C-alpha positions as CSV (number, residue, x, y, z in Angstrom):
1,M,-2.7,4.2,14.7
2,R,-1.6,1.1,16.7
3,N,-4.0,-1.1,14.7
4,T,-3.0,0.4,11.4
5,R,0.7,-0.4,12.2
6,I,-0.3,-4.0,12.7
7,V,-2.2,-4.0,9.4
8,R,0.8,-2.5,7.6
9,R,3.2,-5.3,8.4
10,W,0.8,-8.3,8.4
11,L,-1.6,-7.3,5.6
12,A,-2.0,-10.2,3.1
13,P,-0.2,-9.6,-0.3
14,A,-3.6,-9.5,-2.1
15,A,-4.8,-6.7,0.2
16,W,-1.6,-4.8,-0.3
17,S,-2.1,-5.0,-4.0
18,T,-5.6,-3.6,-3.7
19,V,-4.6,-0.7,-1.5
20,L,-1.5,0.1,-3.6
21,T,-3.1,-0.2,-7.0
22,V,-4.1,3.5,-7.0
23,L,-0.6,4.5,-5.7
24,L,1.6,2.6,-8.1
25,T,2.8,4.7,-11.1
26,G,4.0,1.5,-12.9
27,C,6.7,3.0,-15.4
28,A,8.4,0.6,20.8
29,A,11.2,-1.3,19.3
30,G,14.0,-3.3,21.0
31,D,17.5,-2.0,20.3
32,G,20.8,-3.8,20.0
33,D,24.3,-2.9,18.9
34,S,26.7,-4.4,16.4
35,D,29.0,-5.5,19.3
36,T,26.4,-7.7,20.8
37,A,26.2,-11.4,20.1
38,A,23.2,-10.9,17.8
39,G,25.1,-8.1,16.0
40,R,28.2,-10.2,15.4
41,A,26.0,-13.1,14.2
42,G,24.2,-10.7,11.8
43,A,27.5,-9.4,10.5
44,S,28.8,-12.9,9.9
45,A,25.7,-14.0,8.1
46,S,25.8,-10.9,5.9
47,A,29.4,-11.5,5.0
48,T,28.6,-15.1,3.8
49,A,25.2,-14.4,2.3
50,K,24.3,-15.5,-1.2
51,V,23.6,-12.9,-3.8
52,A,20.8,-13.3,-6.3
53,A,21.2,-13.2,-10.0
54,R,20.8,-9.8,-11.5
55,G,17.6,-9.0,-13.4
56,G,17.9,-5.3,-13.9
57,S,18.3,-2.1,-11.9
58,V,16.3,0.7,-10.4
59,G,16.9,4.2,-9.2
60,A,18.2,5.9,-12.4
61,A,16.2,8.3,-14.5
62,G,13.9,6.3,-16.7
63,S,13.8,3.2,-14.5
64,A,10.7,1.9,-12.8
65,C,11.6,3.8,-9.7
66,E,13.6,7.0,-9.8
67,L,15.5,7.3,-6.5
68,P,18.4,9.0,-4.7
69,V,20.3,5.7,-5.1
70,T,20.6,3.0,-7.7
71,F,20.9,-0.8,-7.2
72,D,20.4,-4.1,-8.9
73,V,17.1,-6.0,-8.7
74,A,17.0,-9.8,-8.6
75,E,16.0,-11.7,-11.6
76,F,12.3,-11.8,-12.3
77,W,11.5,-9.4,-9.4
78,K,9.1,-6.6,-10.5
79,A,9.6,-3.0,-9.4
80,K,6.9,-0.3,-9.3
81,A,7.1,3.2,-8.1
82,V,4.7,4.3,-5.3
83,D,3.0,7.7,-5.2
84,A,2.4,8.4,-1.5
85,A,0.2,11.4,-2.4
86,G,-2.0,9.4,-4.9
87,A,-4.7,8.3,-2.5
88,T,-7.8,10.3,-1.9
89,G,-11.1,10.1,0.1
90,D,-11.6,7.1,2.4
91,L,-8.4,5.4,1.2
92,A,-6.2,8.3,2.2
93,D,-5.9,7.5,5.9
94,L,-5.1,3.9,5.3
95,A,-2.6,4.8,2.6
96,D,-1.0,7.2,5.1
97,A,-0.6,4.5,7.7
98,L,0.8,2.0,5.1
99,L,3.2,4.3,3.3
100,H,4.8,6.3,6.1
101,Q,7.1,4.8,8.8
102,G,9.2,7.0,11.1
103,P,11.0,9.6,9.1
104,V,10.6,8.0,5.7
105,T,7.9,7.4,3.0
106,M,7.6,4.4,0.7
107,A,8.8,5.3,-2.8
108,C,9.3,1.9,-4.5
109,E,8.0,-1.6,-4.1
110,I,9.8,-4.6,-5.7
111,D,7.6,-7.7,-5.8
112,A,9.0,-11.2,-5.4
113,K,6.0,-13.0,-6.7
114,P,7.2,-13.2,-10.4
115,A,10.2,-15.1,-8.9
116,G,8.0,-17.5,-7.1
117,K,8.3,-16.0,-3.6
118,I,6.0,-14.1,-1.3
119,G,7.3,-10.7,-0.2
120,F,8.7,-7.4,-1.2
121,L,11.8,-5.3,-1.1
122,R,10.6,-1.8,-0.3
123,V,12.4,1.4,-0.7
124,W,11.6,4.4,1.6
125,T,12.9,7.9,1.2
126,G,13.0,11.0,3.5
127,E,13.7,14.7,3.4
128,P,17.3,15.9,3.6
129,G,18.5,16.7,7.1
130,D,21.3,16.2,9.7
131,A,20.4,12.6,10.8
132,D,22.9,9.9,10.1
133,A,22.0,6.5,8.6
134,R,21.9,4.7,12.0
135,S,19.6,7.3,13.5
136,V,17.2,7.1,10.6
137,L,17.2,3.3,10.8
138,K,16.6,3.3,14.5
139,A,13.6,5.7,14.0
140,F,12.3,3.4,11.2
141,V,12.4,0.3,13.5
142,A,11.0,2.3,16.4
143,A,7.9,3.1,14.4
144,E,7.3,-0.6,13.7
145,Q,4.6,-2.2,15.9
146,G,5.9,-5.3,17.6
147,A,9.6,-4.9,16.7
148,S,12.2,-6.2,19.1
149,K,15.7,-7.8,19.3
150,A,17.2,-5.2,16.9
151,A,20.9,-5.7,16.1
152,Y,22.6,-2.9,14.3
153,R,25.9,-2.9,12.4
154,A,27.7,-0.6,9.9
155,F,28.3,-1.6,6.3
156,T,30.1,-0.3,3.2
157,S,29.1,-1.0,-0.4
158,G,31.7,0.4,-2.8
159,G,32.0,4.0,-1.6
160,V,28.7,4.1,0.2
161,K,28.6,3.7,4.0
162,G,25.4,3.0,5.9
163,A,23.8,1.1,8.7
164,E,22.0,-2.2,8.7
165,V,19.6,-3.9,11.2
166,E,18.2,-7.4,11.7
167,Y,15.2,-7.6,14.0
168,V,12.1,-9.5,14.8
169,T,8.5,-8.5,14.5
170,T,5.7,-10.2,16.5
171,S,2.0,-9.9,15.5
172,E,-0.4,-9.9,18.4
173,L,-3.2,-10.7,15.9
174,L,-1.5,-13.8,14.5
175,D,0.6,-14.6,17.5
176,E,3.6,-15.2,15.2
177,S,7.1,-13.7,14.9
178,K,9.3,-13.3,11.9
179,T,12.7,-11.9,11.0
180,E,13.2,-8.7,9.0
181,H,16.2,-6.9,7.6
182,A,16.7,-3.2,6.6
183,F,19.5,-0.9,5.8
184,A,19.8,2.8,5.5
185,V,22.1,5.3,3.8
186,T,22.1,9.1,3.6
187,T,22.3,11.0,0.3
188,P,22.3,14.7,-0.6
189,K,18.6,14.2,-1.5
190,G,17.8,12.7,1.9
191,P,17.9,9.3,3.6
192,V,17.0,6.0,1.9
193,V,15.9,2.8,3.7
194,L,15.6,-0.6,2.0
195,H,13.5,-3.1,3.9
196,L,12.9,-6.8,3.3
197,G,10.0,-8.4,5.1
198,G,8.1,-11.5,3.9
199,M,5.1,-13.6,4.9
200,D,7.2,-15.5,7.5
201,T,10.8,-16.1,8.4
202,G,11.1,-18.9,5.8
203,E,10.0,-16.7,3.0
204,H,12.2,-13.9,4.3
205,D,15.3,-16.2,4.3
206,A,14.5,-17.3,0.8
207,M,14.5,-13.7,-0.4
208,L,17.7,-12.6,1.4
209,P,19.9,-13.1,-1.7
210,A,17.8,-10.4,-3.5
211,Y,18.4,-8.1,-0.5
212,E,22.1,-8.8,-0.5
213,L,22.2,-8.0,-4.3
214,A,20.6,-4.7,-3.7
215,K,23.0,-3.8,-0.8
216,S,26.1,-4.9,-2.6
217,T,25.3,-2.9,-5.7
218,L,24.0,0.2,-4.0
219,R,25.3,3.5,-5.3
220,V,24.3,7.1,-4.7
221,S,22.8,8.6,-7.8
222,A,25.0,11.1,-9.5
223,A,22.2,13.6,-10.3
């Protein structure tokens, strides 16, 4: 399981595409708090972050990904739904490692390549329960191999309240570290986590406006 966690976060985009082709339907972490210096810096960066131009939205019935939430997708980014139960045979174990993290399962992958960037905004969903957004997010990060320096903060988008984290992942295989962001909200249909990674910190930073667009337009689906 430890090796598959490394594969999940550092797998090349081409390999991701190969593994996920059959799943796409097409229509020991460090912990910080929002009152730490890192948490304050993250809150400040978020408050002044640029927001990408809108290219569409996902989450509603009939969209590329039907989810418990809706949000806007950056211009040119391409969303595809992920069927976590779609893999069979020898691919099933690898798919299980790639598509499940902590209490949530990948439901949607939004690809930045059409916009000229390398990375994804991924949406993960879970079963309804009593866990709050921060607890879900902490469990998500705790399941990430090589995660550290996590700084958590609360956020509000319209009437939606949730938790956000900025953290660092380090690959033992590549001996490299990179920054990642994620946020979580709870809904009547279960928790939702939106995660932004990237090939490296430079690519991640270039994609942050798309992440901020999703966060600022997030709404819980009515149905």
